[in-house]
N, C-alpha and C positions, 0 to 999 in steps of 0.2 A: 527338141530342146526341153520342153517341160516334162515330157514323159521320161526322158533320160534323167532329169533332176529328181523326179519322183522315184525312179528305180534306185538311184544312189541313196536317196533319203532312207530307204528301208534297211540299209546295211551299214551305215556309218553313224557315229555318235552325233548328238545334237550340236555339240560345240563345233564339230567340223563343218556342219551346214552353215552355221552362223559365220564362221571365218571364210568359208568358200563364197558365200553370198557377198561379203564385203570385198573379197578379192575380185570377183567378177564385176561388181559395180565400179571398183577402182580402175579396172582395165577399160571399161566403157568411158568413164569420165576422163581418164588420161588420154584416150584416143581422141576424143573431141577437143580437149584442151590443146593438145599438140598440133593437130591439123587445122584448128581454127584460129591459132594465134597469129597476130599480124607480124610481118617480116621484121619490123623494128624491135620486136620482143624476143627474137630467137636467141640472141646472146644471153640475156638474163635467164631464159628458160634452160639453156645449157648449164649455167652456173648452178641453178637449183637442182638440176639432175646430178651434177657432180656432188653437191652437198648430200643428197639422198644416198648416193653410192658411198660416201664417207660414213654415213650412219650405218649402212649395211656392213661395212668393214668393221666398225666398232662392235656391232652385235656378233659378227662372225668370230672375231678374235676373242670375245668373251666366252664363246662356246668351244673354242679349241681345247681348253683345259678340261673339258668334260671327260668323264671316265669311260664313256661309250665310244667305241671305235667308229661306228657309223656317223655319229654326231660330229666327231672330230674331222672325218673325211669330208662331210658336207660343209663344215665350217671352212676348211681349207679351200675347197672348190669355190665357195661363195666369196672368200677373200680374193682369190685369183680373178674371178670374173668381174667383181666390183673394181678391182685395181685396173684391169684392162679398160673398163668403162670410164674410169676417171681419167686415165692417160689419154684415151681417145677423145674424151670430152674437152680436155684442155687443149689438145691439138686442133680440134675443130673450132673452138672458141678463139684460139690464137689466129687461125686463118681468117675468121670472120672479122676480128678486130683489125687485122692488116688491111682488109678491104676498105675500111672507113678511113684509113690514114692516107690514102692516095689523093 
């Protein structure tokens, strides 16, 4: 772990390391938040996940107009994946809410 991080640190810019560290910490915190949340809070957690995916779509759509082909392709892929996540999130949330109506 640490030796791999040190090897990467020799070849990438300092900004990348800062962003990568935030990404890894976010992954760890997200893992513990999702797996330790009580069952009654799963529906609001799904709603927050859908909102985050909506923000990703807005950011990706802003990048579609970029003059660089690689950026445009990545933005289209991000839009597609976030859209699938939102639709799936709403489907799961709907199923969860139907369970409470019985």
